[in-house]
C-alpha positions as CSV (number, residue, x, y, z in Angstrom):
1,M,77.8,-17.1,181.3
2,K,77.9,-19.6,178.5
3,K,79.3,-18.5,175.2
4,K,77.0,-18.6,172.1
5,P,78.3,-20.2,169.0
6,T,79.1,-17.9,166.1
7,S,79.7,-18.4,162.4
8,A,81.8,-15.3,161.9
9,R,85.3,-16.0,160.8
10,V,88.2,-13.9,159.5
11,P,89.5,-15.6,156.3
12,L,93.2,-16.4,156.6
13,Q,94.1,-18.6,153.6
14,N,97.7,-17.4,153.3
15,I,100.0,-16.3,156.1
16,L,103.5,-14.8,155.8
17,Y,106.0,-15.3,158.6
18,A,109.1,-13.1,158.2
19,T,112.2,-14.2,160.0
20,D,115.9,-13.2,160.3
21,F,116.4,-16.3,162.6
22,S,117.1,-14.1,165.6
23,K,115.5,-15.1,168.9
24,Y,113.1,-12.2,168.5
25,S,111.7,-13.4,165.2
26,M,111.8,-17.0,166.4
27,A,109.5,-16.0,169.3
28,A,106.8,-15.2,166.7
29,L,107.0,-18.6,165.0
30,P,104.8,-20.4,167.5
31,Y,102.1,-17.8,166.9
32,A,102.3,-18.3,163.2
33,L,102.1,-22.1,163.6
34,S,99.1,-21.8,165.9
35,I,97.1,-19.5,163.6
36,A,98.0,-21.6,160.5
37,R,96.8,-24.8,162.2
38,Q,93.6,-23.2,163.5
39,Y,92.6,-21.6,160.1
40,G,94.0,-24.3,157.8
41,S,96.3,-21.7,156.2
42,T,99.3,-22.0,154.0
43,L,102.3,-20.6,155.8
44,F,105.0,-18.8,153.8
45,V,108.2,-18.7,155.7
46,V,110.2,-15.8,154.3
47,H,113.8,-14.8,154.8
48,V,115.5,-11.9,153.0
49,I,119.2,-11.6,152.7
50,P,119.6,-7.8,152.9
51,L,121.8,-6.0,150.5
52,S,123.3,-4.1,153.4
53,A,124.8,-7.4,154.6
54,L,126.7,-7.8,151.3
55,P,130.1,-6.0,150.8
56,H,129.6,-3.6,147.9
57,S,133.2,-2.5,148.0
58,S,134.7,-6.0,148.0
59,P,136.1,-7.5,144.8
60,A,133.5,-9.3,142.7
61,I,134.8,-12.8,143.6
62,A,134.8,-12.1,147.3
63,S,131.4,-10.5,147.2
64,Q,130.0,-13.5,145.3
65,T,131.6,-15.9,147.9
66,M,130.0,-14.0,150.8
67,T,126.6,-14.0,149.0
68,E,126.9,-17.7,148.5
69,Q,127.8,-18.2,152.1
70,A,124.8,-16.1,153.3
71,M,122.6,-18.2,151.0
72,R,124.0,-21.5,152.5
73,E,123.4,-20.2,156.0
74,A,119.9,-19.2,155.2
75,K,119.1,-22.5,153.6
76,S,120.5,-24.3,156.7
77,A,118.4,-22.2,159.1
78,I,115.3,-22.6,157.0
79,K,115.9,-26.4,157.0
80,S,116.1,-26.4,160.8
81,L,112.5,-25.0,160.9
82,V,111.0,-27.7,158.8
83,P,110.2,-30.2,161.7
84,Q,108.1,-27.5,163.3
85,L,106.1,-27.0,160.1
86,K,105.1,-30.6,159.9
87,G,101.4,-31.0,159.2
88,I,101.0,-27.4,158.1
89,P,100.8,-26.5,154.3
90,H,103.9,-24.3,153.9
91,K,106.4,-22.9,151.5
92,T,109.9,-21.5,152.3
93,L,111.2,-18.5,150.4
94,I,114.7,-17.0,150.5
95,R,115.2,-13.8,148.7
96,K,118.0,-11.2,148.3
97,G,117.5,-7.5,148.2
98,D,115.8,-4.7,150.2
99,I,114.0,-6.5,153.0
100,W,110.7,-4.5,152.9
101,S,110.6,-4.5,149.1
102,E,111.0,-8.2,148.9
103,I,108.4,-8.9,151.7
104,C,106.0,-6.5,150.1
105,A,106.4,-8.4,146.8
106,V,105.7,-11.7,148.5
107,I,102.6,-10.2,150.1
108,G,101.3,-9.3,146.7
109,E,102.4,-12.4,144.8
110,K,101.0,-14.9,147.4
111,R,97.9,-12.9,148.2
112,I,98.9,-12.8,151.9
113,D,96.0,-12.3,154.4
114,L,98.2,-11.8,157.5
115,A,101.8,-11.1,158.1
116,I,103.5,-12.1,161.3
117,V,106.8,-10.7,162.6
118,G,108.7,-10.5,165.8
119,T,110.5,-7.3,167.1
120,H,113.1,-6.6,169.6
121,G,111.8,-3.1,170.3
122,R,115.0,-1.3,170.0
123,T,115.0,2.3,168.9
124,R,118.5,2.8,167.7
125,V,119.7,3.2,164.1
126,S,121.2,-0.3,164.2
127,K,117.7,-1.9,164.1
128,V,117.6,-4.7,161.5
129,L,114.6,-6.8,160.4
130,M,113.1,-7.1,163.9
131,G,113.3,-3.4,164.5
132,S,113.0,-0.7,161.9
133,V,111.9,-3.1,159.1
134,A,109.3,-4.6,161.4
135,E,107.9,-1.2,161.8
136,K,107.9,-0.6,158.1
137,I,106.0,-3.9,157.6
138,F,103.2,-3.1,160.1
139,R,103.0,0.5,158.9
140,H,102.9,-0.1,155.2
141,A,101.7,-3.7,154.6
142,P,98.4,-3.8,152.7
143,C,97.3,-6.7,155.0
144,P,97.0,-6.9,158.8
145,V,100.2,-7.6,160.6
146,L,100.6,-9.5,163.9
147,T,103.6,-8.3,165.8
148,V,105.1,-10.3,168.7
149,G,107.2,-8.0,170.9
150,P,109.9,-8.9,173.4
151,N,107.6,-8.5,176.4
152,V,104.9,-10.9,175.2
153,C,104.5,-13.5,177.9
154,G,101.3,-15.4,177.1
155,E,101.0,-18.9,175.6
156,P,101.1,-18.8,171.7
157,D,98.0,-21.0,171.6
158,A,96.1,-18.2,173.3
159,I,96.1,-16.3,170.0
160,V,93.6,-18.8,168.6
161,D,91.4,-18.9,171.7
162,L,91.0,-15.2,172.4
163,H,89.1,-14.1,175.5
164,I,89.9,-10.4,175.8
165,I,90.5,-8.0,172.9
166,L,91.5,-4.3,173.4
167,C,90.9,-1.9,170.6
168,P,92.2,1.7,171.1
169,T,90.9,4.4,168.9
170,D,91.2,8.2,168.6
171,F,88.4,8.3,166.0
172,S,90.7,9.1,163.2
173,S,90.1,7.2,159.9
174,E,93.3,5.2,160.5
175,S,92.3,4.0,163.9
176,L,88.7,3.3,162.9
177,A,90.0,0.9,160.2
178,A,90.9,-1.5,163.0
179,V,87.5,-1.6,164.7
180,P,85.9,-4.0,162.2
181,Y,88.7,-6.5,162.7
182,A,88.4,-6.3,166.5
183,V,84.6,-6.7,166.3
184,S,84.9,-9.7,163.9
185,L,87.5,-11.4,166.1
186,A,85.5,-10.8,169.2
187,Q,82.4,-12.3,167.4
188,E,84.3,-15.3,166.1
189,H,85.9,-16.1,169.4
190,Q,83.1,-14.8,171.6
191,A,85.7,-12.7,173.4
192,R,85.2,-9.7,175.5
193,L,85.8,-6.5,173.5
194,Y,87.1,-3.4,175.2
195,L,87.3,0.0,173.4
196,L,89.6,2.7,174.6
197,H,89.9,6.4,173.8
198,V,92.6,8.5,175.4
199,T,92.4,12.3,175.6
200,E,95.5,14.5,176.1
201,S,93.9,16.4,179.0
202,F,91.3,15.7,181.6
203,V,87.7,15.8,180.4
204,D,84.6,16.6,182.4
205,K,81.8,14.1,183.1
206,P,79.5,15.2,180.2
207,T,82.4,15.0,177.7
208,E,83.4,11.6,179.1
209,A,79.9,10.4,178.7
210,S,79.7,11.6,175.2
211,L,83.0,10.0,174.2
212,T,81.9,6.7,175.9
213,A,78.7,6.7,173.9
214,R,80.6,7.4,170.7
215,L,82.8,4.4,171.4
216,A,79.8,2.2,172.0
217,Q,78.3,3.3,168.7
218,L,81.4,1.9,166.8
219,V,80.0,-1.6,167.3
220,P,77.0,-2.3,165.1
221,P,73.9,-3.2,167.2
222,E,73.3,-6.4,165.1
223,T,76.8,-7.7,166.0
224,Q,76.3,-11.0,167.9
225,L,78.7,-10.7,170.8
226,W,78.2,-12.8,173.9
227,C,78.5,-9.8,176.1
228,E,78.3,-6.0,175.7
229,P,81.5,-4.3,174.6
230,K,83.1,-2.2,177.4
231,A,84.1,1.4,176.6
232,Y,86.8,3.3,178.5
233,V,87.7,6.9,178.3
234,D,91.0,8.0,180.0
235,S,93.4,11.0,179.8
236,G,97.1,11.2,179.7
237,S,99.8,9.5,177.5
238,A,98.0,7.4,174.9
239,P,100.7,4.6,174.7
240,E,101.0,4.4,178.5
241,K,97.3,4.2,179.0
242,I,96.9,1.5,176.2
243,L,99.7,-0.6,177.7
244,S,98.4,-0.1,181.2
245,L,94.9,-1.2,180.4
246,S,96.1,-4.2,178.3
247,E,98.0,-5.4,181.4
248,E,95.1,-4.7,183.8
249,L,92.5,-6.6,181.8
250,P,94.8,-8.6,180.8
251,A,94.3,-8.6,177.0
252,D,95.1,-11.5,174.8
253,L,95.3,-9.2,171.8
254,I,95.5,-5.5,171.0
255,V,94.0,-4.4,167.7
256,L,95.5,-1.1,166.5
257,G,94.9,1.1,163.5
258,V,98.1,2.6,162.2
259,K,99.1,5.4,159.9
260,R,101.1,4.8,156.8
261,T,103.4,7.8,157.5
262,P,103.8,9.8,160.7
263,R,101.7,13.0,161.0
264,L,103.1,16.3,161.8
265,P,103.1,17.6,165.4
266,G,99.5,18.1,166.5
267,G,98.3,14.9,164.9
268,T,96.2,12.2,166.4
269,H,97.0,10.1,169.4
270,L,97.7,6.9,167.4
271,A,100.6,8.5,165.7
272,M,104.0,7.0,164.9
273,A,105.4,7.1,168.4
274,T,102.3,5.6,170.0
275,S,101.9,2.7,167.6
276,Y,105.6,1.8,167.8
277,K,105.6,2.0,171.6
278,V,102.5,-0.2,171.9
279,V,103.7,-2.8,169.4
280,T,107.2,-3.1,170.9
281,E,106.2,-3.0,174.6
282,A,102.9,-4.8,174.9
283,I,102.7,-8.0,176.9
284,C,100.4,-9.5,174.3
285,P,100.6,-9.7,170.5
286,V,99.4,-6.6,168.6
287,L,97.4,-6.8,165.4
288,T,97.9,-3.7,163.3
289,V,95.7,-2.6,160.5
290,R,96.8,0.1,158.1
291,G,94.2,2.8,157.6
């Protein structure tokens, strides 16, 4: 079936790429470059020297020396990225302080439309930028965040030529905030859109039919998609079902609504553990939208 042209487009004038120069954050750079080229965006490459990396207990002179060394190393690492940024409007920023606070400040100052980060997916306390801070970014950033996890195996250019988009929802206000983004991207790229709802326990056929119809109603009838959205209802572990379906399709992008803070036990399926597991284990990039 031939795709119909569409005029819908997600505006991405300013993109932030956060890096700590690890292999995990560097894996996200090609995606930032592809999106910036496709949308004609200005790319802000941001590195924050964390306060935790500086020796508070050291004598003032020694502390200043280490700070200057960290700054020199950061400038050198940033400089090594410049050849890859050729042809893309860009600015490089090096800041010192709390990583999230500084990134949040840049998002506001530069009117960032999309933040891009990589993550190693570790769950231990030792997580640095590409772990716990990456989660803080996608959970608290006022703009959508594209996270590239360690299991992502597709070509970076696929992110600007989407064919299959998966949007899980538990019908909470947080998860529903992601639906317009998924619909808009599907319309722009004329991609296949799949909606998924996972229940904790098995549901009978009438309930499944009702939930399927509810999913279908999330897409406005006037939306110009080249094919009907597909709705899935499944039962079991939400993150496992999301990851499984994303591999089965296979999806080019998962669009996920996230909560700013975790809910208490008994909350919705797209709670803290679910979103973090999907973001860090998916084989495709995950676009998170804070509800």
